[in-house]
C-alpha positions in Angstrom: 113.4 52.6 175.3 114.7 53.7 171.9 112.5 53.1 168.8 109.4 51.9 170.8 109.0 55.2 172.7 109.2 57.1 169.4 106.6 54.9 167.7 104.3 55.2 170.7 104.7 59.0 170.6 103.9 59.0 166.9 100.8 56.8 167.5 99.6 59.2 170.2 100.2 62.2 168.0 98.2 60.6 165.2 95.5 59.6 167.7 95.5 63.1 169.1 95.1 64.6 165.6 92.2 62.2 164.8 90.6 63.0 168.2 90.9 66.7 167.5 89.3 66.2 164.0 86.6 64.0 165.5 85.9 66.6 168.2 85.6 69.4 165.7 83.3 67.3 163.5 81.2 66.4 166.5 80.9 70.1 167.5 80.0 71.1 163.9 77.7 68.1 163.4 76.2 68.7 166.8 75.4 72.3 165.9 74.0 71.2 162.6 71.9 68.5 164.2 70.6 70.9 166.8 69.6 73.3 164.1 67.8 70.6 162.1 66.0 69.3 165.2 65.0 72.9 166.2 63.7 73.5 162.7 61.7 70.3 162.7 60.3 71.0 166.1 59.3 74.5 165.1 57.6 73.3 161.9 55.7 70.5 163.7 54.7 72.8 166.6 53.7 75.5 164.2 51.6 73.2 162.2 49.9 71.9 165.4 49.4 75.4 166.7 47.9 76.5 163.5 45.5 73.5 163.5 44.6 74.2 167.1 44.0 77.9 166.4 42.0 76.9 163.3 39.8 74.6 165.4 39.4 77.1 168.3 38.8 80.2 166.2 36.9 78.4 163.5 39.0 80.0 160.8 38.8 77.0 158.5 35.0 76.9 158.6 33.8 79.2 155.8 
């Protein structure tokens, strides 16, 4: 088994390290993406709500 098992273990260790880094980035990136999406949704919904309230209440018509 000699050198082959050692190199395989090293490959798996490197792969594991990369997977861990990728997972951490995915979690951080996912959180960031979720925050950005939430902010965009809030801005868009807020704008539409304001327009709707403006139309219903007649605020814009001076």
